[in-house]
N, CA, C and O atoms as a GROMACS GRO file, in nm:
protein
  368
    1UNK      N    1   1.687  -2.355  -2.277
    1UNK     CA    2   1.756  -2.248  -2.311
    1UNK      C    3   1.816  -2.190  -2.182
    1UNK      O    4   1.744  -2.164  -2.086
    2UNK      N    5   1.896  -2.177  -2.182
    2UNK     CA    6   1.990  -2.084  -2.107
    2UNK      C    7   1.928  -1.950  -2.031
    2UNK      O    8   1.880  -1.864  -2.105
    3UNK      N    9   1.926  -1.931  -1.919
    3UNK     CA   10   1.899  -1.798  -1.866
    3UNK      C   11   1.990  -1.605  -1.974
    3UNK      O   12   2.094  -1.567  -2.029
    4UNK      N   13   1.864  -1.562  -1.942
    4UNK     CA   14   1.910  -1.468  -2.012
    4UNK      C   15   1.947  -1.283  -1.870
    4UNK      O   16   1.858  -1.236  -1.799
    5UNK      N   17   2.048  -1.244  -1.874
    5UNK     CA   18   2.029  -1.126  -1.805
    5UNK      C   19   2.013  -0.998  -1.796
    5UNK      O   20   2.116  -0.946  -1.754
    6UNK      N   21   1.956  -0.947  -1.810
    6UNK     CA   22   1.921  -0.818  -1.876
    6UNK      C   23   1.966  -0.662  -1.681
    6UNK      O   24   1.934  -0.664  -1.562
    7UNK      N   25   2.040  -0.577  -1.761
    7UNK     CA   26   2.099  -0.493  -1.686
    7UNK      C   27   1.994  -0.390  -1.740
    7UNK      O   28   1.970  -0.399  -1.860
    8UNK      N   29   1.930  -0.295  -1.672
    8UNK     CA   30   1.866  -0.221  -1.677
    8UNK      C   31   1.966  -0.078  -1.631
    8UNK      O   32   2.041  -0.090  -1.534
    9UNK      N   33   1.961   0.041  -1.701
    9UNK     CA   34   2.069   0.185  -1.621
    9UNK      C   35   2.022   0.254  -1.689
    9UNK      O   36   1.966   0.237  -1.797
   10UNK      N   37   2.048   0.365  -1.610
   10UNK     CA   38   1.996   0.538  -1.630
   10UNK      C   39   2.159   0.545  -1.740
   10UNK      O   40   2.278   0.531  -1.715
   11UNK      N   41   2.096   0.566  -1.834
   11UNK     CA   42   2.162   0.650  -1.911
   11UNK      C   43   2.223   0.807  -1.898
   11UNK      O   44   2.341   0.841  -1.907
   12UNK      N   45   2.097   0.899  -1.871
   12UNK     CA   46   2.123   1.030  -1.817
   12UNK      C   47   2.233   1.024  -1.688
   12UNK      O   48   2.321   1.104  -1.661
   13UNK      N   49   2.199   0.911  -1.627
   13UNK     CA   50   2.338   0.975  -1.518
   13UNK      C   51   2.477   0.894  -1.586
   13UNK      O   52   2.585   0.920  -1.534
   14UNK      N   53   2.472   0.798  -1.698
   14UNK     CA   54   2.620   0.789  -1.730
   14UNK      C   55   2.674   0.648  -1.686
   14UNK      O   56   2.791   0.622  -1.657
   15UNK      N   57   2.567   0.561  -1.687
   15UNK     CA   58   2.592   0.488  -1.591
   15UNK      C   59   2.607   0.310  -1.748
   15UNK      O   60   2.616   0.190  -1.720
   16UNK      N   61   2.605   0.356  -1.847
   16UNK     CA   62   2.612   0.295  -1.987
   16UNK      C   63   2.790   0.194  -1.970
   16UNK      O   64   2.812   0.090  -2.031
   17UNK      N   65   2.864   0.246  -1.898
   17UNK     CA   66   2.999   0.170  -1.927
   17UNK      C   67   3.017   0.077  -1.805
   17UNK      O   68   3.072  -0.032  -1.819
   18UNK      N   69   2.951   0.139  -1.634
   18UNK     CA   70   2.928   0.013  -1.557
   18UNK      C   71   2.832  -0.104  -1.568
   18UNK      O   72   2.856  -0.213  -1.515
   19UNK      N   73   2.685  -0.069  -1.664
   19UNK     CA   74   2.665  -0.212  -1.699
   19UNK      C   75   2.756  -0.250  -1.831
   19UNK      O   76   2.823  -0.347  -1.795
   20UNK      N   77   2.781  -0.224  -1.937
   20UNK     CA   78   2.901  -0.276  -2.005
   20UNK      C   79   2.976  -0.339  -1.939
   20UNK      O   80   2.982  -0.458  -1.970
   21UNK      N   81   3.054  -0.297  -1.834
   21UNK     CA   82   3.148  -0.376  -1.789
   21UNK      C   83   3.123  -0.504  -1.701
   21UNK      O   84   3.179  -0.614  -1.706
   22UNK      N   85   3.012  -0.453  -1.611
   22UNK     CA   86   2.963  -0.576  -1.517
   22UNK      C   87   2.909  -0.692  -1.650
   22UNK      O   88   2.941  -0.810  -1.632
   23UNK      N   89   2.849  -0.666  -1.748
   23UNK     CA   90   2.758  -0.771  -1.875
   23UNK      C   91   2.879  -0.820  -1.894
   23UNK      O   92   2.896  -0.939  -1.867
   24UNK      N   93   2.995  -0.736  -1.948
   24UNK     CA   94   3.110  -0.837  -1.980
   24UNK      C   95   3.190  -0.944  -1.920
   24UNK      O   96   3.234  -1.043  -1.978
   25UNK      N   97   3.207  -0.902  -1.765
   25UNK     CA   98   3.242  -0.979  -1.655
   25UNK      C   99   3.130  -1.048  -1.634
   25UNK      O  100   3.171  -1.147  -1.573
   26UNK      N  101   3.009  -1.061  -1.646
   26UNK     CA  102   2.929  -1.178  -1.609
   26UNK      C  103   2.938  -1.275  -1.749
   26UNK      O  104   2.963  -1.394  -1.730
   27UNK      N  105   2.919  -1.229  -1.883
   27UNK     CA  106   2.963  -1.329  -1.977
   27UNK      C  107   3.093  -1.426  -1.981
   27UNK      O  108   3.097  -1.545  -2.010
   28UNK      N  109   3.222  -1.318  -1.934
   28UNK     CA  110   3.346  -1.430  -1.897
   28UNK      C  111   3.350  -1.551  -1.818
   28UNK      O  112   3.408  -1.655  -1.847
   29UNK      N  113   3.272  -1.521  -1.700
   29UNK     CA  114   3.255  -1.613  -1.558
   29UNK      C  115   3.147  -1.682  -1.644
   29UNK      O  116   3.133  -1.798  -1.603
   30UNK      N  117   3.074  -1.658  -1.735
   30UNK     CA  118   2.861  -1.791  -1.738
   30UNK      C  119   2.903  -1.814  -1.877
   30UNK      O  120   2.812  -1.862  -1.945
   31UNK      N  121   2.981  -1.800  -1.920
   31UNK     CA  122   2.990  -1.846  -2.043
   31UNK      C  123   2.916  -1.963  -2.129
   31UNK      O  124   2.878  -1.965  -2.246
   32UNK      N  125   2.912  -2.064  -2.020
   32UNK     CA  126   2.872  -2.169  -2.019
   32UNK      C  127   2.717  -2.164  -1.959
   32UNK      O  128   2.635  -2.256  -1.964
   33UNK      N  129   2.705  -2.086  -1.924
   33UNK     CA  130   2.560  -2.116  -1.794
   33UNK      C  131   2.464  -1.959  -1.874
   33UNK      O  132   2.342  -1.955  -1.864
   34UNK      N  133   2.535  -1.855  -1.940
   34UNK     CA  134   2.370  -1.754  -2.016
   34UNK      C  135   2.371  -1.800  -2.120
   34UNK      O  136   2.453  -1.862  -2.187
   35UNK      N  137   2.244  -1.759  -2.133
   35UNK     CA  138   2.236  -1.718  -2.297
   35UNK      C  139   2.264  -1.545  -2.358
   35UNK      O  140   2.282  -1.489  -2.466
   36UNK      N  141   2.257  -1.518  -2.253
   36UNK     CA  142   2.309  -1.350  -2.276
   36UNK      C  143   2.296  -1.223  -2.221
   36UNK      O  144   2.187  -1.208  -2.166
   37UNK      N  145   2.365  -1.134  -2.216
   37UNK     CA  146   2.341  -1.015  -2.064
   37UNK      C  147   2.328  -0.915  -2.207
   37UNK      O  148   2.406  -0.926  -2.302
   38UNK      N  149   2.221  -0.824  -2.202
   38UNK     CA  150   2.112  -0.692  -2.250
   38UNK      C  151   2.112  -0.640  -2.176
   38UNK      O  152   2.071  -0.663  -2.062
   39UNK      N  153   2.189  -0.503  -2.247
   39UNK     CA  154   2.173  -0.390  -2.160
   39UNK      C  155   2.091  -0.287  -2.226
   39UNK      O  156   2.119  -0.238  -2.336
   40UNK      N  157   1.923  -0.238  -2.110
   40UNK     CA  158   1.872  -0.200  -2.151
   40UNK      C  159   1.816   0.017  -2.055
   40UNK      O  160   1.769   0.038  -1.943
   41UNK      N  161   1.839   0.075  -2.120
   41UNK     CA  162   1.832   0.201  -2.103
   41UNK      C  163   1.702   0.203  -2.074
   41UNK      O  164   1.608   0.167  -2.144
   42UNK      N  165   1.703   0.274  -1.897
   42UNK     CA  166   1.594   0.319  -1.862
   42UNK      C  167   1.534   0.425  -1.872
   42UNK      O  168   1.601   0.528  -1.861
   43UNK      N  169   1.439   0.432  -1.888
   43UNK     CA  170   1.366   0.537  -1.859
   43UNK      C  171   1.337   0.665  -1.758
   43UNK      O  172   1.332   0.785  -1.785
   44UNK      N  173   1.314   0.575  -1.591
   44UNK     CA  174   1.351   0.626  -1.502
   44UNK      C  175   1.498   0.688  -1.427
   44UNK      O  176   1.593   0.613  -1.402
   45UNK      N  177   1.499   0.843  -1.394
   45UNK     CA  178   1.616   0.821  -1.362
   45UNK      C  179   1.686   0.763  -1.268
   45UNK      O  180   1.614   0.758  -1.168
   46UNK      N  181   1.781   0.720  -1.248
   46UNK     CA  182   1.868   0.667  -1.162
   46UNK      C  183   1.808   0.498  -1.156
   46UNK      O  184   1.787   0.462  -1.040
   47UNK      N  185   1.787   0.423  -1.233
   47UNK     CA  186   1.782   0.320  -1.218
   47UNK      C  187   1.880   0.244  -1.272
   47UNK      O  188   1.917   0.257  -1.389
   48UNK      N  189   1.927   0.161  -1.194
   48UNK     CA  190   2.020   0.056  -1.258
   48UNK      C  191   1.965  -0.092  -1.156
   48UNK      O  192   2.012  -0.130  -1.049
   49UNK      N  193   1.871  -0.140  -1.222
   49UNK     CA  194   1.853  -0.316  -1.171
   49UNK      C  195   1.906  -0.376  -1.297
   49UNK      O  196   1.894  -0.349  -1.416
   50UNK      N  197   1.997  -0.508  -1.200
   50UNK     CA  198   1.994  -0.661  -1.282
   50UNK      C  199   1.902  -0.760  -1.235
   50UNK      O  200   1.896  -0.794  -1.116
   51UNK      N  201   1.821  -0.814  -1.336
   51UNK     CA  202   1.749  -0.897  -1.360
   51UNK      C  203   1.795  -1.070  -1.433
   51UNK      O  204   1.845  -1.109  -1.538
   52UNK      N  205   1.767  -1.105  -1.363
   52UNK     CA  206   1.800  -1.273  -1.409
   52UNK      C  207   1.593  -1.329  -1.482
   52UNK      O  208   1.499  -1.368  -1.412
   53UNK      N  209   1.596  -1.311  -1.608
   53UNK     CA  210   1.450  -1.322  -1.702
   53UNK      C  211   1.421  -1.243  -1.634
   53UNK      O  212   1.511  -1.162  -1.610
   54UNK      N  213   1.293  -1.220  -1.572
   54UNK     CA  214   1.229  -1.175  -1.472
   54UNK      C  215   1.258  -1.084  -1.312
   54UNK      O  216   1.230  -0.971  -1.274
   55UNK      N  217   1.311  -1.175  -1.263
   55UNK     CA  218   1.371  -1.165  -1.165
   55UNK      C  219   1.470  -1.089  -1.111
   55UNK      O  220   1.587  -1.102  -1.145
   56UNK      N  221   1.430  -1.008  -1.025
   56UNK     CA  222   1.537  -0.901  -0.970
   56UNK      C  223   1.640  -0.965  -0.901
   56UNK      O  224   1.605  -1.036  -0.807
   57UNK      N  225   1.765  -0.957  -0.927
   57UNK     CA  226   1.804  -1.022  -0.907
   57UNK      C  227   1.944  -0.898  -0.762
   57UNK      O  228   2.001  -0.946  -0.664
   58UNK      N  229   1.952  -0.760  -0.807
   58UNK     CA  230   1.968  -0.709  -0.731
   58UNK      C  231   1.944  -0.571  -0.798
   58UNK      O  232   1.960  -0.558  -0.919
   59UNK      N  233   1.890  -0.426  -0.684
   59UNK     CA  234   1.801  -0.335  -0.748
   59UNK      C  235   1.898  -0.201  -0.657
   59UNK      O  236   1.894  -0.189  -0.535
   60UNK      N  237   1.971  -0.121  -0.741
   60UNK     CA  238   2.050  -0.016  -0.679
   60UNK      C  239   1.965   0.118  -0.567
   60UNK      O  240   2.019   0.181  -0.476
   61UNK      N  241   1.867   0.126  -0.599
   61UNK     CA  242   1.782   0.218  -0.522
   61UNK      C  243   1.754   0.133  -0.408
   61UNK      O  244   1.775   0.185  -0.299
   62UNK      N  245   1.707   0.005  -0.408
   62UNK     CA  246   1.652  -0.082  -0.268
   62UNK      C  247   1.812  -0.117  -0.199
   62UNK      O  248   1.816  -0.147  -0.079
   63UNK      N  249   1.880  -0.115  -0.242
   63UNK     CA  250   2.035  -0.160  -0.180
   63UNK      C  251   2.141  -0.090  -0.068
   63UNK      O  252   2.203  -0.111   0.036
   64UNK      N  253   2.093   0.068  -0.228
   64UNK     CA  254   2.143   0.176  -0.180
   64UNK      C  255   2.332   0.176  -0.231
   64UNK      O  256   2.411   0.239  -0.161
   65UNK      N  257   2.371   0.112  -0.334
   65UNK     CA  258   2.478   0.146  -0.341
   65UNK      C  259   2.442   0.057  -0.532
   65UNK      O  260   2.339   0.025  -0.592
   66UNK      N  261   2.540   0.053  -0.553
   66UNK     CA  262   2.546  -0.087  -0.709
   66UNK      C  263   2.633  -0.205  -0.656
   66UNK      O  264   2.723  -0.201  -0.572
   67UNK      N  265   2.603  -0.270  -0.700
   67UNK     CA  266   2.688  -0.439  -0.633
   67UNK      C  267   2.826  -0.410  -0.689
   67UNK      O  268   2.873  -0.317  -0.754
   68UNK      N  269   2.882  -0.541  -0.631
   68UNK     CA  270   3.026  -0.528  -0.622
   68UNK      C  271   3.065  -0.667  -0.752
   68UNK      O  272   3.009  -0.776  -0.748
   69UNK      N  273   3.124  -0.644  -0.813
   69UNK     CA  274   3.143  -0.748  -0.902
   69UNK      C  275   3.141  -0.900  -0.840
   69UNK      O  276   3.060  -0.983  -0.878
   70UNK      N  277   3.230  -0.924  -0.749
   70UNK     CA  278   3.223  -1.004  -0.658
   70UNK      C  279   3.083  -1.079  -0.614
   70UNK      O  280   3.050  -1.193  -0.646
   71UNK      N  281   3.019  -0.998  -0.543
   71UNK     CA  282   2.870  -1.010  -0.549
   71UNK      C  283   2.766  -1.070  -0.576
   71UNK      O  284   2.684  -1.151  -0.532
   72UNK      N  285   2.812  -0.959  -0.727
   72UNK     CA  286   2.734  -1.043  -0.892
   72UNK      C  287   2.748  -1.141  -0.881
   72UNK      O  288   2.661  -1.207  -0.825
   73UNK      N  289   2.852  -1.193  -0.924
   73UNK     CA  290   2.861  -1.268  -0.932
   73UNK      C  291   2.846  -1.438  -0.842
   73UNK      O  292   2.868  -1.553  -0.881
   74UNK      N  293   2.812  -1.398  -0.752
   74UNK     CA  294   2.801  -1.494  -0.674
   74UNK      C  295   2.634  -1.495  -0.660
   74UNK      O  296   2.558  -1.589  -0.639
   75UNK      N  297   2.611  -1.377  -0.677
   75UNK     CA  298   2.425  -1.381  -0.690
   75UNK      C  299   2.383  -1.464  -0.846
   75UNK      O  300   2.278  -1.527  -0.834
   76UNK      N  301   2.419  -1.469  -0.930
   76UNK     CA  302   2.445  -1.529  -1.081
   76UNK      C  303   2.463  -1.628  -1.013
   76UNK      O  304   2.382  -1.668  -0.929
   77UNK      N  305   2.571  -1.682  -1.038
   77UNK     CA  306   2.593  -1.845  -0.960
   77UNK      C  307   2.492  -1.903  -0.895
   77UNK      O  308   2.439  -2.008  -0.931
   78UNK      N  309   2.454  -1.823  -0.775
   78UNK     CA  310   2.388  -1.893  -0.716
   78UNK      C  311   2.262  -1.930  -0.763
   78UNK      O  312   2.207  -2.007  -0.684
   79UNK      N  313   2.176  -1.895  -0.889
   79UNK     CA  314   2.058  -1.916  -0.970
   79UNK      C  315   2.085  -1.960  -1.082
   79UNK      O  316   1.992  -1.985  -1.158
   80UNK      N  317   2.248  -1.986  -1.132
   80UNK     CA  318   2.208  -2.044  -1.285
   80UNK      C  319   2.317  -2.150  -1.288
   80UNK      O  320   2.331  -2.226  -1.384
   81UNK      N  321   2.412  -2.152  -1.155
   81UNK     CA  322   2.479  -2.337  -1.159
   81UNK      C  323   2.579  -2.303  -0.991
   81UNK      O  324   2.699  -2.294  -0.966
   82UNK      N  325   2.444  -2.293  -0.902
   82UNK     CA  326   2.462  -2.356  -0.780
   82UNK      C  327   2.636  -2.404  -0.748
   82UNK      O  328   2.707  -2.346  -0.666
   83UNK      N  329   2.670  -2.492  -0.811
   83UNK     CA  330   2.809  -2.558  -0.812
   83UNK      C  331   2.928  -2.523  -0.893
   83UNK      O  332   3.040  -2.573  -0.882
   84UNK      N  333   2.885  -2.419  -0.986
   84UNK     CA  334   3.033  -2.311  -1.031
   84UNK      C  335   3.153  -2.258  -0.902
   84UNK      O  336   3.150  -2.180  -0.807
   85UNK      N  337   3.245  -2.343  -0.959
   85UNK     CA  338   3.365  -2.278  -0.825
   85UNK      C  339   3.402  -2.162  -0.896
   85UNK      O  340   3.440  -2.160  -1.013
   86UNK      N  341   3.383  -2.014  -0.777
   86UNK     CA  342   3.378  -1.870  -0.831
   86UNK      C  343   3.537  -1.844  -0.820
   86UNK      O  344   3.574  -1.729  -0.842
   87UNK      N  345   3.626  -1.934  -0.790
   87UNK     CA  346   3.758  -1.907  -0.814
   87UNK      C  347   3.767  -1.836  -0.708
   87UNK      O  348   3.711  -1.872  -0.605
   88UNK      N  349   3.842  -1.720  -0.717
   88UNK     CA  350   3.944  -1.555  -0.635
   88UNK      C  351   3.795  -1.517  -0.578
   88UNK      O  352   3.799  -1.491  -0.458
   89UNK      N  353   3.624  -1.505  -0.652
   89UNK     CA  354   3.557  -1.461  -0.672
   89UNK      C  355   3.485  -1.481  -0.442
   89UNK      O  356   3.438  -1.403  -0.359
   90UNK      N  357   3.532  -1.676  -0.446
   90UNK     CA  358   3.453  -1.740  -0.361
   90UNK      C  359   3.542  -1.743  -0.244
   90UNK      O  360   3.530  -1.839  -0.169
   91UNK      N  361   3.659  -1.622  -0.208
   91UNK     CA  362   3.717  -1.627  -0.126
   91UNK      C  363   3.661  -1.496  -0.024
   91UNK      O  364   3.602  -1.398  -0.069
   92UNK      N  365   3.695  -1.519   0.136
   92UNK     CA  366   3.618  -1.422   0.166
   92UNK      C  367   3.754  -1.285   0.178
   92UNK      O  368   3.722  -1.170   0.206
   0.00000   0.00000   0.00000
């Protein structure tokens, strides 16, 4: 089975659109590598956590910022398909 990404976001903070955008980017980039992306409204204010299955890939509170889409794609790639070329997202 292909892994699933879950984005837990704070609906009170208005972060649904950000989560949906990141989900769309991940589904487009990793169409053959992911089983899906789930958006989950969080009950704790300020939550924005991205999971790969049960593993936390990125936690906004811990990092102090939202992930850049380029960095998020690299994090996901390193876990689900380390050999995948991300094109412009791999450039420094």
